[in-house]
C-alpha positions as CSV (number, residue, x, y, z in Angstrom):
1,M,-69.8,-228.7,-58.2
2,D,-67.8,-227.3,-55.3
3,K,-64.8,-227.0,-57.4
4,A,-66.7,-225.0,-60.0
5,K,-68.0,-222.6,-57.4
6,H,-64.4,-222.1,-56.1
7,I,-63.1,-221.2,-59.5
8,Q,-65.8,-218.5,-60.0
9,A,-65.0,-216.8,-56.7
10,G,-63.2,-213.3,-56.5
11,F,-62.7,-210.5,-59.1
12,T,-61.5,-210.7,-62.6
13,L,-58.6,-208.5,-63.9
14,V,-61.1,-206.2,-65.7
15,E,-63.2,-205.8,-62.6
16,L,-60.1,-204.9,-60.5
17,M,-59.1,-202.3,-63.1
18,I,-62.5,-200.8,-63.1
19,A,-62.5,-200.7,-59.3
20,M,-59.1,-199.0,-59.3
21,L,-60.3,-196.5,-61.9
22,L,-63.4,-195.6,-59.8
23,G,-61.2,-195.3,-56.7
24,L,-58.9,-192.9,-58.5
25,L,-61.8,-190.9,-59.7
26,L,-63.3,-190.7,-56.3
27,T,-60.0,-189.8,-54.7
28,G,-59.4,-187.1,-57.3
29,A,-62.9,-185.7,-56.7
30,L,-62.3,-185.7,-53.0
31,L,-58.9,-184.0,-53.4
32,T,-60.5,-181.3,-55.6
33,M,-63.2,-180.7,-53.1
34,L,-60.7,-180.4,-50.3
35,S,-58.6,-178.0,-52.4
36,Q,-61.6,-175.9,-53.2
37,A,-62.7,-175.9,-49.6
38,R,-59.2,-174.8,-48.6
39,V,-59.3,-171.9,-51.1
40,S,-62.8,-170.9,-50.0
41,F,-61.7,-171.0,-46.4
42,Q,-58.7,-168.8,-47.1
43,Q,-60.8,-166.3,-49.1
44,D,-63.3,-166.2,-46.2
45,E,-60.4,-165.6,-43.8
46,F,-59.0,-162.8,-46.0
47,Y,-62.4,-161.1,-46.2
48,A,-63.0,-161.5,-42.5
49,R,-59.6,-159.8,-41.7
50,M,-60.4,-157.0,-44.3
51,L,-63.8,-156.5,-42.7
52,D,-62.4,-156.3,-39.2
53,E,-59.6,-153.9,-40.1
54,S,-62.1,-151.7,-42.1
55,R,-64.7,-151.6,-39.4
56,Y,-62.2,-150.6,-36.8
57,A,-60.6,-148.0,-39.1
58,M,-64.0,-146.5,-39.9
59,R,-65.1,-146.5,-36.3
60,E,-62.0,-144.7,-35.1
61,L,-62.1,-142.1,-37.9
62,S,-65.9,-141.5,-37.6
63,R,-65.7,-141.1,-33.8
64,D,-63.0,-138.5,-34.1
65,V,-64.7,-136.6,-36.9
66,S,-68.0,-136.6,-35.1
67,M,-66.4,-135.0,-32.0
68,A,-64.3,-132.4,-33.9
69,G,-64.4,-129.1,-32.1
70,Y,-65.4,-130.6,-28.7
71,I,-63.9,-128.3,-26.1
72,G,-65.9,-129.1,-23.0
73,D,-68.2,-126.5,-21.5
74,I,-66.7,-123.7,-23.5
75,M,-68.5,-122.9,-26.8
76,V,-66.1,-120.3,-28.2
77,P,-62.6,-121.6,-29.1
78,G,-61.2,-118.1,-29.1
79,V,-61.5,-117.7,-25.3
80,I,-59.1,-120.6,-24.7
81,A,-55.6,-119.4,-23.9
82,L,-52.4,-121.2,-24.8
83,D,-50.5,-121.8,-21.6
84,A,-46.8,-121.0,-21.4
85,S,-46.2,-124.7,-20.6
86,L,-46.8,-125.7,-24.3
87,A,-43.8,-126.3,-26.6
88,I,-45.3,-124.6,-29.6
89,D,-42.4,-125.6,-31.9
90,Q,-43.2,-129.3,-31.3
91,D,-46.8,-129.5,-32.6
92,C,-46.6,-130.3,-36.3
93,E,-46.6,-126.8,-37.7
94,R,-47.4,-126.1,-41.4
95,A,-45.1,-124.4,-43.9
96,D,-46.0,-120.8,-42.8
97,G,-45.2,-121.6,-39.2
98,E,-48.9,-121.9,-38.0
99,S,-49.1,-124.7,-35.5
100,F,-51.6,-127.6,-35.9
101,A,-52.1,-129.1,-32.5
102,F,-52.2,-126.1,-30.2
103,R,-54.1,-123.6,-32.3
104,L,-57.8,-124.1,-32.0
105,T,-58.3,-121.1,-34.3
106,D,-56.1,-119.7,-37.0
107,S,-53.9,-117.0,-35.4
108,V,-54.4,-114.7,-38.3
109,S,-57.9,-115.2,-39.6
110,G,-59.5,-116.4,-36.4
111,V,-61.2,-119.3,-38.3
112,D,-62.1,-122.4,-36.2
113,T,-59.6,-125.1,-37.2
114,S,-61.0,-128.0,-35.2
115,I,-61.3,-130.0,-38.5
116,M,-58.8,-129.6,-41.3
117,A,-58.4,-131.3,-44.7
118,V,-56.0,-131.7,-47.5
119,D,-57.6,-133.2,-50.7
120,N,-55.8,-135.7,-53.0
121,I,-52.4,-135.0,-51.6
122,T,-48.9,-134.9,-53.0
123,A,-45.9,-135.3,-50.8
124,A,-45.4,-131.5,-51.1
125,T,-49.0,-130.5,-50.1
126,A,-49.1,-133.0,-47.2
127,T,-45.8,-131.8,-45.6
128,A,-46.6,-128.2,-46.2
129,A,-49.9,-128.6,-44.3
130,F,-48.5,-130.8,-41.5
131,G,-44.8,-130.6,-40.9
132,C,-44.7,-133.8,-38.8
133,L,-45.6,-136.0,-41.8
134,N,-42.9,-137.8,-43.7
135,A,-42.9,-137.2,-47.4
136,S,-41.5,-140.7,-48.1
137,E,-44.5,-142.4,-46.4
138,I,-47.2,-140.4,-48.2
139,V,-49.6,-142.2,-50.7
140,P,-50.4,-139.6,-53.4
141,G,-54.0,-139.0,-54.3
142,T,-55.4,-139.8,-50.9
143,D,-56.9,-137.4,-48.4
144,I,-55.8,-136.2,-45.0
145,V,-58.4,-135.6,-42.3
146,A,-57.2,-133.8,-39.1
147,V,-59.3,-133.3,-36.0
148,K,-58.9,-131.4,-32.7
149,R,-61.0,-132.3,-29.7
150,L,-61.0,-133.2,-26.1
151,S,-61.7,-136.6,-24.6
152,G,-65.3,-137.3,-23.6
153,S,-64.6,-137.9,-19.9
154,V,-63.2,-135.7,-17.2
155,A,-59.6,-136.4,-16.2
156,T,-59.6,-137.4,-12.5
157,A,-55.8,-137.0,-12.3
158,L,-53.0,-135.7,-14.5
159,G,-49.5,-136.9,-14.7
160,A,-46.4,-134.8,-15.6
161,G,-46.4,-134.2,-19.3
162,D,-50.1,-134.8,-19.9
163,V,-51.7,-132.4,-22.4
164,A,-55.1,-131.2,-21.3
165,L,-57.6,-128.3,-21.4
166,R,-58.7,-126.8,-18.2
167,N,-61.9,-124.7,-18.1
168,N,-64.3,-123.2,-15.6
169,G,-67.2,-122.8,-18.1
170,T,-66.1,-119.2,-18.9
171,I,-62.5,-119.4,-19.8
172,G,-60.0,-122.2,-20.6
173,A,-56.3,-122.9,-20.9
174,L,-54.6,-125.5,-23.0
175,F,-51.5,-126.7,-21.2
176,V,-49.0,-129.4,-20.4
177,E,-49.0,-130.6,-16.8
178,P,-47.9,-128.8,-14.7
179,I,-49.9,-125.7,-15.8
180,D,-48.0,-122.4,-15.8
181,A,-50.9,-120.1,-15.3
182,P,-53.8,-121.8,-13.4
183,I,-57.4,-120.5,-14.0
184,P,-59.9,-119.8,-11.2
185,A,-61.8,-122.8,-9.7
186,P,-64.1,-124.5,-9.9
187,F,-62.7,-126.1,-13.1
188,E,-62.4,-129.4,-14.9
189,D,-59.6,-131.0,-16.9
190,R,-60.1,-133.1,-20.1
191,F,-57.3,-134.7,-22.1
192,Y,-56.6,-133.0,-25.4
193,T,-56.5,-135.5,-28.2
194,P,-55.9,-134.1,-31.7
195,A,-55.3,-136.5,-34.6
196,I,-54.2,-136.4,-38.2
197,Y,-55.4,-139.3,-40.3
198,F,-53.6,-140.3,-43.4
199,I,-52.7,-143.4,-45.6
200,R,-49.1,-144.6,-45.1
201,N,-47.5,-146.7,-47.8
202,Y,-46.5,-149.5,-45.4
203,T,-47.8,-151.1,-42.3
204,S,-44.9,-152.4,-40.2
205,T,-41.7,-152.0,-42.2
206,A,-40.9,-149.4,-44.9
207,G,-41.2,-151.0,-48.2
208,D,-43.4,-153.9,-47.1
209,G,-46.0,-152.7,-49.7
210,N,-49.0,-153.1,-47.4
211,P,-50.7,-149.7,-47.0
212,A,-52.3,-148.7,-43.7
213,L,-54.6,-146.1,-42.2
214,C,-52.4,-144.3,-39.7
215,R,-52.8,-141.2,-37.6
216,K,-50.5,-138.7,-35.8
217,V,-51.5,-138.4,-32.2
218,L,-50.3,-136.0,-29.5
219,V,-48.1,-137.6,-26.8
220,G,-47.2,-135.5,-23.8
221,G,-43.8,-135.3,-22.1
222,V,-41.1,-132.8,-21.6
223,E,-41.9,-131.5,-25.1
224,A,-45.3,-132.7,-26.3
225,N,-45.2,-133.8,-30.0
226,M,-47.1,-135.8,-32.6
227,V,-46.2,-139.5,-33.1
228,T,-47.4,-142.0,-35.6
229,E,-49.9,-144.7,-34.7
230,C,-51.2,-147.1,-37.4
231,I,-54.7,-148.5,-36.7
232,A,-55.6,-150.6,-39.7
233,E,-53.7,-152.5,-42.4
234,G,-54.8,-152.9,-46.0
235,I,-56.4,-149.5,-46.3
236,E,-55.4,-148.1,-49.7
237,N,-57.3,-144.9,-49.9
238,L,-59.1,-142.4,-47.6
239,Q,-61.4,-139.8,-49.1
240,A,-63.7,-137.3,-47.4
241,E,-66.5,-134.9,-48.4
242,Y,-67.7,-132.2,-46.0
243,G,-71.3,-131.1,-45.6
244,I,-71.2,-127.3,-45.4
245,D,-74.0,-125.3,-43.8
246,T,-74.1,-122.0,-45.6
247,D,-77.2,-120.4,-44.0
248,G,-76.6,-121.2,-40.3
249,D,-79.6,-123.6,-39.8
250,G,-77.4,-126.6,-38.9
251,S,-78.3,-128.5,-42.1
252,V,-76.1,-129.5,-45.0
253,D,-76.5,-127.2,-48.0
254,R,-73.8,-128.8,-50.1
255,Y,-71.0,-131.3,-49.9
256,L,-67.4,-130.3,-50.9
257,A,-64.4,-132.6,-51.4
258,N,-61.9,-129.8,-51.4
259,P,-63.2,-127.0,-49.1
260,T,-61.3,-124.0,-48.0
261,E,-60.4,-123.4,-44.4
262,L,-63.2,-120.8,-44.2
263,E,-65.7,-123.2,-45.8
264,L,-64.7,-126.0,-43.3
265,E,-65.7,-123.7,-40.5
266,G,-69.3,-124.3,-41.6
267,A,-68.9,-128.1,-41.8
268,V,-71.7,-129.9,-40.0
269,A,-71.3,-133.4,-41.5
270,A,-68.8,-135.5,-43.4
271,R,-68.9,-138.4,-45.8
272,L,-66.0,-140.8,-45.3
273,F,-64.8,-143.3,-47.8
274,L,-62.2,-146.1,-47.3
275,L,-60.9,-148.5,-50.0
276,A,-59.7,-151.7,-48.3
277,R,-57.9,-154.8,-49.7
278,T,-57.3,-158.3,-48.5
279,P,-54.0,-158.9,-46.7
280,D,-52.8,-161.4,-49.4
281,Q,-53.4,-161.9,-53.0
282,D,-55.7,-164.6,-54.4
283,R,-53.7,-166.0,-57.4
284,S,-56.9,-167.5,-58.9
285,Y,-58.5,-164.1,-59.2
286,T,-57.8,-161.0,-61.3
287,N,-59.3,-157.8,-60.0
288,D,-60.2,-155.8,-63.1
289,K,-62.9,-153.7,-61.3
290,T,-62.8,-149.9,-61.4
291,Y,-63.2,-148.1,-58.0
292,S,-64.5,-144.5,-57.8
293,L,-64.2,-142.7,-54.5
294,S,-65.4,-139.1,-54.2
295,N,-63.2,-136.9,-56.5
296,A,-60.2,-139.2,-56.5
297,D,-59.0,-140.6,-59.8
298,D,-60.7,-143.9,-60.9
299,F,-58.6,-146.9,-59.9
300,T,-58.4,-150.2,-61.8
301,P,-55.9,-152.4,-60.0
302,A,-55.4,-155.3,-62.4
303,D,-53.9,-157.4,-59.6
304,S,-55.0,-160.3,-57.4
305,F,-56.1,-158.5,-54.3
306,R,-59.8,-158.5,-53.5
307,R,-61.2,-155.1,-52.4
308,R,-64.2,-153.3,-51.0
309,V,-65.3,-149.7,-50.6
310,Y,-66.7,-148.7,-47.2
311,T,-68.5,-145.4,-46.7
312,T,-70.4,-143.7,-43.9
313,T,-71.8,-140.2,-43.1
314,V,-71.3,-138.7,-39.7
315,N,-72.7,-135.5,-38.1
316,I,-70.1,-133.1,-36.7
317,L,-72.1,-132.3,-33.6
318,N,-70.2,-129.5,-32.0
319,K,-69.7,-127.5,-35.1
320,R,-73.3,-128.0,-36.0
321,N,-74.4,-126.6,-32.6
322,R,-72.2,-123.6,-33.1
323,Q,-73.7,-123.0,-36.5
324,I,-77.2,-123.1,-35.1
325,T,-76.4,-120.8,-32.1
326,G,-74.3,-118.5,-34.2
327,I,-71.3,-118.8,-31.8
């Protein structure tokens, strides 16, 4: 009896084979789950990076656009003098020699140029409007948005080479410290912070293929000039539409994607569009969507980058106030 029981103990060969097969199936299922979890985690990480970059890009762009034309206590740009301390030939002039940074109004027409735009650019139109842009870095079909404004806070101290606007509520002077022709006290100084937003065809190294939202910013020194600062990678397109007030009541009467300089003088709002993509491709995915932003050509990528369109509308507060007051 005991011998019979001993003989029946343990697994048969068939049972062992079934157990091994079940083990392999469970192991395969576990490995598949882990692989899917890894892919899902990577996709979430890509989306999170894209979201962070896009939010920051839109925040910086929106803040500058909303403050376009802010020149402190002075309401009329035409009363601001250009101090002799400025190096006018170092300020990103356009093809006809008109300066960008240091001209708050057009020297010929007198039009307020605190916000400027170039729609669906080519290398030629971009560099003709802003001489400091590099034609080899331009992404054709994107927009340029340029803003001139002061910082929101009063400068408590200026260092040599700082670019600022000094005003006493009646007149003002744009200058590089030290100022050449001081204006009567009491006055306040605010840093002058113009910026030109554009899409560059690389982020870190020319040819890296990763587009970025960049801006030209004014840096003071012996000769103040515009330098490039990239603020968000993976931004493929920038488009803008401008809300124009045609009757002076401060409200938008129509939106224009390609306004003239005179029409932009009446801009009181802007719609901003950004097309962003993930930093890396997802080889398991094919992006066959079609993206439409403002008046840009429709874009169907047919690659493996995941993308999203971000948009917002901002009020251009200072230009709106001038429209209402008729200044």
